[in-house]
C-alpha positions in Angstrom: 20.7 23.6 -42.8 18.4 24.1 -40.0 17.6 21.3 -37.6 13.8 20.4 -37.5 12.0 18.9 -34.5 9.8 16.0 -35.2 6.9 15.3 -32.7 5.2 12.1 -32.2 2.3 11.5 -29.9 2.0 8.2 -28.4 -0.5 6.6 -25.9 1.0 5.1 -22.6 -0.7 2.8 -20.2 -0.1 2.7 -16.5 -0.9 -0.8 -14.7 0.2 -2.5 -11.6 3.4 -4.5 -12.3 2.5 -8.3 -12.2 5.7 -9.5 -14.0 7.5 -12.4 -12.5 10.5 -10.1 -11.8 8.4 -7.3 -10.2 9.1 -6.0 -6.9 6.9 -7.4 -3.9 3.8 -5.6 -2.8 4.6 -4.4 0.8 2.1 -3.6 3.5 2.4 -1.5 6.7 0.4 0.5 9.2 1.1 3.8 10.7 -0.3 5.1 14.1 -2.1 8.4 13.5 -1.5 9.3 17.3 2.3 9.2 17.4 3.3 8.6 13.8 5.0 5.1 14.7 5.0 2.7 11.9 5.0 -1.0 11.6 7.8 -2.8 9.7 6.9 -3.3 6.1 5.9 -6.9 5.2 4.7 -9.0 2.1 2.2 -10.4 4.4 -0.6 -8.0 5.4 -1.3 -9.9 8.7 2.0 -9.0 10.1 1.4 -5.1 10.3 -2.1 -5.9 11.6 -0.7 -7.8 14.4 1.7 -4.9 15.1 -1.4 -2.6 15.4 -3.1 -4.8 17.9 0.3 -4.9 20.0 0.6 -1.0 19.7 -3.0 -0.3 20.8 -2.5 -2.7 23.6 0.5 -0.6 24.7 -1.1 2.7 24.0 -4.8 2.3 24.8 -5.7 5.7 23.5 -4.3 5.2 20.0 -7.4 4.2 18.0 -6.6 5.3 14.6 -4.1 3.9 12.1 -3.1 4.3 8.4 -2.6 1.6 6.0 0.4 2.0 3.7 0.7 -0.1 0.7 3.8 -0.1 -1.6 2.7 -1.6 -5.0 5.1 -1.6 -8.0 3.5 0.0 -11.2 4.7 -0.1 -14.8 4.2 1.8 -17.9 4.1 0.8 -21.5 3.5 2.2 -24.8 0.5 1.2 -26.7 1.0 0.2 -30.4 
């Protein structure tokens, strides 16, 4: 007896995880000038405040990146 392979194609969907038990969305900012990064926070205002403090301490640092960590989930369409 020879084993056989069975292939089944399925359609998967990817979407942000908004379930009650999903991980929190986290926000942070990173200074492009020196690479220093703010602490991550569920409140987007905290990293913004960090940017204002950082540029006050380093007046030549004008450019920042926003870093968003958002949980995603996949599920199989039926």
